[in-house]
Each structure stands twice: as structure tokens, then as C-alpha cells.
N, C-alpha and C positions, 0 to 999 in steps of 0.2 A: 193239420192232422198228420200224424205218423201212423202208418199201417204196418203191423207185424203179424205173423202167423203164430201158431203154436201157443195159444193163450194160456196153456197149462204150464209153460216153462218160464218160471220166474227169473232164472239166470239169464235167459235169452233177452228178456225185457230189461233187466238191470244193466246188462252189458251194452246193448244197442242204444238205449235211452241215455245211459251214462256218457257214451261216446258223443252222441249228439249234443247233450247238454254241455259237456266239456269244450266243445267246439263252437259254442254260441248259438246253436239252433234253438228256435222257439216254436212251441206248439201249444195248443190249448186242449187238445183231445187226442186220444189214441184210438185208432181203428184196430180192433182185435179179431183175428180169425181163430176160431176154436173148433177143433175136430175131436169130440169126445171118444169116438171109436179108436182113433189112432193114439190118443192119450192113454186110454186103457190098455191098448195093445203094447205100448211102450212102458207100461208100469207107472205112468204119471197119474196124479190126482186130477179130478175133473170138477172140483168145486169152484164154479164160476164166481161165486161171491168172494171167496178167498183170493182168487186170482185178481179180481178187480181191486180189492183192498190192497193187495201187494203192489199192484201197478200204480195206484193212487198215492202211495207213500213217497212223496217227493218228486214224482215224475209228471203229473198232469192234473188237470181239474176234473177230468171225466174220461170214461171209457165207452166207446161205441162198439157194439158187436157188429163187425163188418160182415161176417158170415159164420154160421154155425151149422154143422152137419152131424 
């Protein structure tokens, strides 16, 4: 499992998971922390379904919400 915060930030996930993948790391699930309050405060979308869809596109088999506040 790979754990990342800011589940609303697709670029963060694409970058970090891309680096891991390019360097041979393997994982079967992503632990995602999502903080809707901070996402809205920063002007990001908070549509969890879209975030999961984005994350599943080539990166993993599933997403586990690690924490959500």
C-alpha cells in the first residue's frame, strides 16, 4: 500500500505514483487521505468518486480512504 495525502490533488498522485512506478515499486492499493475543508479552502474540487477514478487510471487496483475529515 502507498499512502498519500491531499486526495483532491490529481497531479500529486500522478507525479508520486509515476516516480514509484518508473523505479520498479509495486503496490496493489493506495491509502488516500482526503480533507474536504482544506480542499475547498484551496479551491480544489472534492468529488471523491472522480478522485478515485483518476487514481485508478493506470496506478492501482483500488483506493482505500485512509482518513477523511
